[in-house]
C-alpha positions in Angstrom: 25.3 -127.9 -48.8 23.3 -127.3 -45.6 23.0 -123.9 -43.8 21.6 -123.3 -40.4 21.6 -120.2 -38.1 21.4 -119.7 -34.4 21.2 -116.8 -32.0 23.7 -116.1 -29.2 23.6 -113.6 -26.4 26.9 -112.1 -25.3 27.0 -110.8 -21.7 29.1 -107.8 -20.8 31.5 -108.2 -17.9 30.4 -104.8 -16.7 27.8 -102.4 -18.1 29.4 -100.4 -20.9 28.3 -96.8 -21.7 27.8 -95.2 -25.0 25.9 -92.0 -25.9 23.0 -94.3 -26.9 22.8 -95.8 -23.4 24.2 -98.5 -21.2 24.9 -101.9 -22.7 24.6 -105.1 -20.6 24.0 -107.6 -23.4 24.6 -107.9 -27.1 22.8 -110.4 -29.4 24.5 -111.9 -32.3 23.7 -114.6 -34.9 25.8 -117.3 -36.4 25.3 -118.9 -39.9 26.9 -122.4 -40.1 27.5 -124.0 -43.5 28.1 -127.7 -43.8 29.3 -129.4 -47.0 30.2 -133.1 -46.5 32.9 -133.1 -43.8 33.7 -129.4 -44.1 32.1 -126.6 -42.0 32.2 -122.8 -42.1 30.9 -120.2 -39.7 29.9 -116.6 -40.1 28.8 -114.0 -37.6 25.9 -111.6 -38.2 26.3 -109.0 -35.6 23.6 -106.3 -35.2 23.7 -103.3 -32.9 20.2 -102.4 -31.8 19.2 -98.8 -32.7 22.3 -98.4 -34.8 22.4 -101.1 -37.5 20.3 -100.3 -40.5 19.1 -103.9 -40.5 17.7 -103.7 -36.9 14.3 -104.8 -38.3 11.5 -107.0 -37.3 12.1 -109.3 -40.3 15.8 -109.9 -39.5 15.3 -113.5 -38.4 13.0 -114.2 -41.4 15.9 -113.0 -43.7 18.4 -115.3 -42.0 16.0 -118.2 -42.6 15.7 -117.1 -46.2 19.5 -117.1 -46.6 19.7 -120.7 -45.2 16.9 -121.8 -47.5 18.7 -120.2 -50.5 22.3 -120.9 -49.7 22.6 -122.7 -53.1 22.6 -119.3 -54.8 26.2 -118.8 -53.7 28.0 -115.9 -51.9 27.9 -113.4 -54.8 24.2 -113.6 -55.6 23.2 -113.7 -51.9 25.4 -110.6 -51.2 23.6 -108.7 -54.0 20.1 -109.7 -52.6 21.1 -108.8 -49.0 21.8 -105.1 -49.8 19.5 -103.9 -47.0 21.0 -106.4 -44.5 24.7 -105.5 -44.2 25.4 -107.6 -41.1 24.1 -110.7 -43.0 26.2 -109.8 -46.0 29.2 -109.9 -43.7 28.1 -113.1 -42.1 27.5 -114.9 -45.3 30.8 -113.7 -46.9 32.6 -114.9 -43.7 30.8 -118.3 -43.6 31.7 -119.1 -47.3 35.3 -118.0 -46.7 35.5 -120.2 -43.6 34.0 -123.2 -45.5 36.6 -122.9 -48.3 39.6 -122.5 -46.0 41.8 -125.3 -44.8 41.1 -124.2 -41.2 37.6 -122.8 -40.4 39.2 -119.9 -38.4 42.1 -119.0 -40.7 40.1 -117.2 -43.4 42.9 -115.1 -44.8 46.4 -116.6 -44.2 49.1 -114.0 -43.7 52.1 -113.0 -41.6 49.4 -112.0 -39.1 47.8 -115.4 -38.8 51.2 -117.1 -38.7 52.0 -114.9 -35.6 54.9 -113.0 -37.3 53.3 -109.6 -37.5 50.8 -107.7 -35.4 48.1 -105.1 -36.0 48.4 -101.7 -34.1 45.1 -100.9 -32.4 43.6 -98.1 -30.3 42.7 -98.7 -26.7 39.0 -98.0 -26.1 38.0 -96.0 -23.0 34.3 -96.5 -22.2 32.0 -93.7 -21.0 31.2 -93.5 -17.4 31.9 -91.4 -14.3 35.1 -89.3 -14.4 37.0 -91.5 -12.0 36.1 -94.7 -13.9 37.2 -93.1 -17.2 40.4 -91.8 -15.6 41.2 -95.3 -14.3 40.7 -96.8 -17.8 43.0 -94.2 -19.3 45.7 -95.1 -16.8 45.3 -98.8 -17.5 45.5 -98.4 -21.3 48.7 -96.4 -21.0 50.2 -99.0 -18.6 49.3 -101.7 -21.1 51.4 -100.0 -23.8 48.9 -98.4 -26.0 50.1 -95.3 -27.8 46.7 -94.5 -29.3 43.6 -94.3 -27.1 40.0 -93.6 -28.1 37.6 -92.0 -25.7 33.8 -92.1 -26.0 32.5 -88.6 -25.2 29.1 -86.9 -25.2 27.5 -88.7 -22.3 28.9 -86.9 -19.2 29.4 -83.2 -18.6 31.5 -81.6 -21.4 33.7 -79.8 -18.9 34.5 -83.1 -17.2 35.4 -84.6 -20.5 37.8 -81.7 -21.2 39.3 -82.2 -17.7 40.0 -85.9 -18.6 41.8 -84.7 -21.8 43.7 -82.2 -19.8 44.8 -85.0 -17.4 46.2 -87.0 -20.3 48.0 -84.1 -21.9 49.5 -83.0 -18.6 51.3 -86.3 -18.5 51.7 -87.3 -22.2 52.1 -85.0 -25.3 50.6 -85.8 -28.7 53.9 -87.4 -29.8 53.6 -90.0 -27.0 49.9 -90.7 -26.9 47.5 -90.2 -29.9 44.0 -89.4 -28.7 40.9 -90.1 -30.7 37.4 -89.1 -29.5 34.1 -90.4 -30.6 31.0 -88.3 -30.0 28.5 -90.8 -31.6 26.6 -87.8 -32.9 26.0 -86.3 -29.5 26.8 -82.6 -30.1 24.1 -80.1 -30.9 24.8 -78.9 -34.4 24.7 -75.2 -33.3 27.3 -75.8 -30.6 29.5 -78.3 -32.4 32.1 -75.9 -33.9 32.6 -74.2 -30.5 33.1 -77.6 -28.9 35.6 -78.6 -31.6 37.6 -75.4 -31.0 37.7 -76.2 -27.2 38.8 -79.8 -27.9 41.5 -78.7 -30.3 43.5 -77.3 -27.3 44.3 -81.0 -26.4 46.0 -81.8 -29.7 43.6 -84.6 -30.7 44.1 -86.9 -33.7 40.4 -86.8 -34.7 36.8 -86.8 -33.6 34.2 -89.3 -34.9 30.7 -88.2 -35.8 30.5 -84.9 -33.9 26.8 -84.4 -34.8 24.0 -86.8 -35.7 23.9 -88.3 -39.2 21.8 -87.0 -42.0 22.7 -83.3 -41.3 25.0 -83.4 -44.4 25.0 -79.6 -45.0 26.1 -78.8 -41.4 28.6 -81.7 -41.4 30.1 -80.4 -44.6 30.5 -77.0 -43.0 32.1 -78.5 -39.9 34.6 -80.6 -42.0 35.5 -77.4 -43.9 36.1 -75.3 -40.7 37.2 -77.8 -38.1 40.5 -77.1 -36.3 41.3 -80.8 -36.3 40.2 -83.8 -38.4 36.6 -85.2 -38.5 35.9 -88.9 -39.2 32.5 -90.1 -40.4 31.1 -93.2 -38.8 27.3 -93.5 -38.4 27.0 -91.3 -41.5 28.0 -94.2 -43.7 25.3 -96.6 -42.3 22.5 -97.3 -44.7 24.3 -95.8 -47.8 24.1 -98.8 -50.2 25.0 -97.9 -53.8 28.3 -96.8 -55.1 26.7 -93.7 -56.5 25.3 -92.7 -53.1 28.6 -93.3 -51.4 30.5 -91.1 -53.9 27.9 -88.3 -53.6 28.0 -88.4 -49.8 31.8 -88.2 -49.5 32.1 -85.6 -52.2 29.5 -83.4 -50.4 30.9 -83.7 -46.9 34.6 -84.1 -47.7 35.6 -85.5 -44.3 39.2 -86.0 -43.3 38.6 -89.7 -42.4 36.0 -92.4 -42.7 35.7 -95.3 -40.2 34.5 -98.6 -41.6 32.7 -101.3 -39.7 32.2 -104.4 -41.9 29.1 -105.5 -39.9 27.5 -102.2 -40.6 28.5 -101.4 -44.1 28.1 -104.6 -46.1 31.0 -106.9 -45.1 34.3 -107.1 -46.8 33.0 -106.2 -50.2 31.1 -103.2 -48.9 34.0 -102.0 -46.9 36.4 -102.3 -49.9 34.1 -100.2 -52.0 34.2 -97.4 -49.4 38.0 -97.7 -49.2 38.4 -97.4 -53.0 36.1 -94.3 -53.1 37.7 -92.7 -50.1 41.2 -93.2 -51.6 40.1 -91.7 -54.9 38.9 -88.6 -53.0 42.1 -88.5 -50.9 40.2 -89.3 -47.7 42.0 -91.5 -45.1 40.3 -94.4 -43.4 40.6 -97.1 -40.8 38.6 -100.2 -39.9 36.7 -100.9 -36.7 35.0 -103.9 -35.2 31.4 -103.4 -33.8 31.2 -105.4 -30.6 31.3 -108.8 -32.4 32.2 -112.0 -30.6 35.8 -113.3 -31.2 34.5 -115.2 -34.2 33.6 -112.0 -36.1 36.5 -110.1 -34.7 38.9 -112.8 -35.9 37.6 -112.5 -39.5 37.7 -108.7 -39.5 41.3 -108.6 -38.0 42.6 -111.0 -40.6 41.0 -109.1 -43.5 42.1 -105.8 -42.1 45.8 -106.9 -41.9 45.7 -107.5 -45.7 44.6 -103.9 -46.4 48.1 -102.7 -45.3 46.9 -99.6 -43.4 49.7 -98.6 -40.9 47.4 -96.5 -38.7 46.1 -98.0 -35.4 42.8 -99.8 -36.2 39.7 -99.9 -34.0 39.7 -103.6 -33.4 38.1 -104.8 -30.1 40.1 -107.1 -27.8 37.4 -109.7 -27.2 37.7 -109.1 -23.5 34.4 -107.3 -22.9 32.2 -110.4 -22.5 31.9 -113.1 -19.8 30.9 -115.8 -22.4 33.0 -115.0 -25.4 34.9 -117.8 -27.3 38.5 -118.7 -26.4 40.6 -117.8 -29.4 44.2 -117.0 -30.5 43.7 -113.2 -30.5 45.7 -111.4 -27.8 46.5 -107.8 -27.1 50.2 -107.1 -26.6 51.7 -103.6 -26.1 48.9 -101.9 -28.0 48.8 -104.4 -30.8 46.6 -107.3 -31.8 48.5 -110.6 -32.0 47.5 -114.0 -33.4 49.0 -116.5 -30.9 48.9 -119.9 -32.6 49.7 -121.5 -29.2 46.1 -120.7 -28.1 43.2 -122.9 -29.2 39.6 -122.0 -30.2 36.7 -123.1 -28.1 33.3 -122.8 -29.7 31.6 -125.5 -27.8 29.0 -123.0 -26.5 27.4 -123.1 -30.0 28.3 -126.7 -30.9 30.6 -125.7 -33.7 33.6 -127.9 -34.3 36.0 -126.5 -36.9 37.7 -128.4 -39.6 41.5 -128.2 -39.6 
């Protein structure tokens, strides 16, 4: 078996705002496995400043993986504990190699086009008018759950956006999730949560920065509406650490990004622990290309979670890969009439 890797830069169609700044490009890496006439591909997607494996030795580790691919997926996964995005990439590449079709990793009613996955519509941060325009577009496109990034513009303006939605759509018509990306000051967070509660929100992701576990536990205990942990889970590697964290904070939800928490195996471990502690969860992509999104969507479908998932739509980039994933009335659909095009990276799938 031969393994190679290559870097690929994804270009945003328009600058996309988060509380960590404006994104214009996103780098990702592909691991390609070849075994006789079969090929497999996996995506290692890091988010600069957020991924725990955003490290100077990242490319060295990719080279090490390719040199040691003979160890197999399980042993490699164990030795990549501090590199969750590479854990995801290697799991995906082996699954792709072993599949009849490189891109149908987990055959199901989803990949056959019979069932869809409900997803939330993501509204990016920006000026009030831009965010308002996005909200109207998402509602027009048939989304019944929208997610707003907050924490980057004036809080009063963000409240007015929520007011705008609720003037036209009640909580039974449109579910609203907000994501603060840790932007709230810990002393002001509860007051802000109380103000947000007026707009009948489904949940808020990561109201304060990670590693303030005492304060986050207090907020989760006293919050007027559910809190979901997101960044808090990044860099928590062992099962014991995961159990300790969730028992201490006791959040209402956890949000799981396979690229950030150790691939499918790492995500499943979080799910099992959360369910034992009666904490609800959903799965989110992390700005991967359509190659990584495809794998995450297929695996997510098999987890049988009826909630809207946070799966991207692949439409953010100018140079993404053509694929069968389509958004239809607020759901993700696998349209088998559409073909893959991965010529950009010279990958030809086996069918």
